[in-house]
C-alpha positions in Angstrom: 71.4 131.7 178.3 74.6 130.5 178.2 77.6 132.2 179.0 81.3 130.9 178.3 83.4 132.6 181.0 87.7 132.7 181.1 89.4 134.0 184.1 92.8 135.0 184.5 94.7 136.3 187.7 98.2 135.8 188.6 99.3 133.4 185.8 96.0 131.0 186.8 93.1 131.0 184.3 89.8 128.7 184.3 87.7 128.4 181.8 83.7 127.3 182.1 80.5 127.1 180.4 77.4 128.3 182.6 73.6 127.6 182.1 71.7 131.2 183.7 68.1 131.4 184.2 66.7 134.8 185.1 63.4 134.8 187.2 61.1 137.7 187.6 58.5 137.9 190.3 57.1 141.9 189.9 54.0 141.7 192.5 56.9 140.2 194.8 59.6 142.8 193.4 61.9 140.2 193.4 64.7 139.4 190.6 66.3 135.8 190.6 69.3 134.8 188.4 70.2 130.9 188.5 73.4 128.8 187.3 75.2 125.9 186.2 77.9 124.4 184.5 76.9 123.4 181.5 77.7 119.3 181.0 79.4 118.7 178.2 80.0 121.8 176.5 81.9 120.9 173.3 78.4 119.5 172.0 76.9 123.2 172.4 76.7 124.3 168.8 78.6 127.1 167.9 80.5 127.5 171.8 84.2 128.2 170.9 87.4 129.4 173.0 89.0 132.6 171.8 91.2 130.3 170.0 88.8 128.8 168.4 88.5 125.4 170.2 85.5 123.7 171.1 84.7 124.7 175.0 85.8 122.8 177.5 85.0 123.2 181.3 88.3 122.8 183.2 85.6 123.3 186.6 83.6 119.7 188.2 81.5 122.4 190.1 79.9 125.9 189.5 76.3 126.0 190.6 75.0 129.7 191.9 72.4 132.6 192.3 71.6 136.0 192.9 69.0 137.3 194.4 67.3 140.7 194.7 64.6 141.7 196.8 63.2 144.7 198.9 65.0 145.3 202.2 62.7 143.9 205.0 63.0 146.7 207.4 63.6 149.4 205.0 61.3 149.7 201.3 64.2 152.3 199.7 67.1 149.5 200.3 67.4 146.3 198.4 68.8 143.0 199.9 71.0 141.2 197.9 71.8 137.3 198.4 74.5 135.3 196.5 75.1 132.1 196.3 77.9 129.9 194.9 79.5 126.3 194.8 82.7 125.6 193.3 84.3 122.4 192.1 87.7 121.9 190.3 88.9 119.1 188.4 92.3 119.4 189.0 94.7 119.6 192.4 95.5 123.3 191.9 92.2 124.2 191.5 90.8 122.4 194.9 93.6 123.8 196.6 93.0 127.4 195.8 89.0 127.2 196.1 89.8 125.2 199.8 92.0 128.1 200.4 89.4 131.0 199.9 85.8 128.6 199.7 85.2 128.9 203.4 85.6 132.5 203.8 83.1 135.4 203.1 83.0 137.7 200.1 85.1 140.7 201.6 87.9 138.0 203.1 88.3 136.7 199.7 88.5 140.2 198.3 91.0 140.8 201.4 93.4 137.9 200.1 92.9 138.2 196.4 94.6 142.2 197.4 96.7 140.9 199.6 98.1 138.1 196.8 97.6 141.0 194.1 100.4 143.7 196.3 102.7 140.5 196.9 103.0 140.0 192.8 103.1 143.6 191.9 105.6 144.8 194.5 104.9 146.8 198.2 104.4 150.6 196.0 102.5 149.9 192.9 98.7 150.6 194.2 97.3 147.7 192.7 94.1 146.6 194.0 91.0 144.3 192.8 87.9 146.2 192.1 85.3 145.8 195.0 82.0 146.5 193.5 
């Protein structure tokens, strides 16, 4: 499945087309999802952005995966493993990715919250959804 994405945050925007593959393993009670950036998305028939222009990636790299499986010590729990590697084409993307790229997801959420609070003001109560 191809998935066109446009993300806007605090005046910064990125756009890219990823190809997602879902793999189910009912016997092992596992579910996996992998994705990669689609090369030359303008050549994918019907891929148009919100302005009806051919899709164009502004990332150099976007690969990742989700895996859901039974938690080893408690079958009532689910272990979710998430991987992501992203690379920007432009210097400002690379700088932003370097800023958050070596941190845990929790630290990334905290950084986003702090940036949002600074942009919105100290009493706004703004916070990103952490689900």
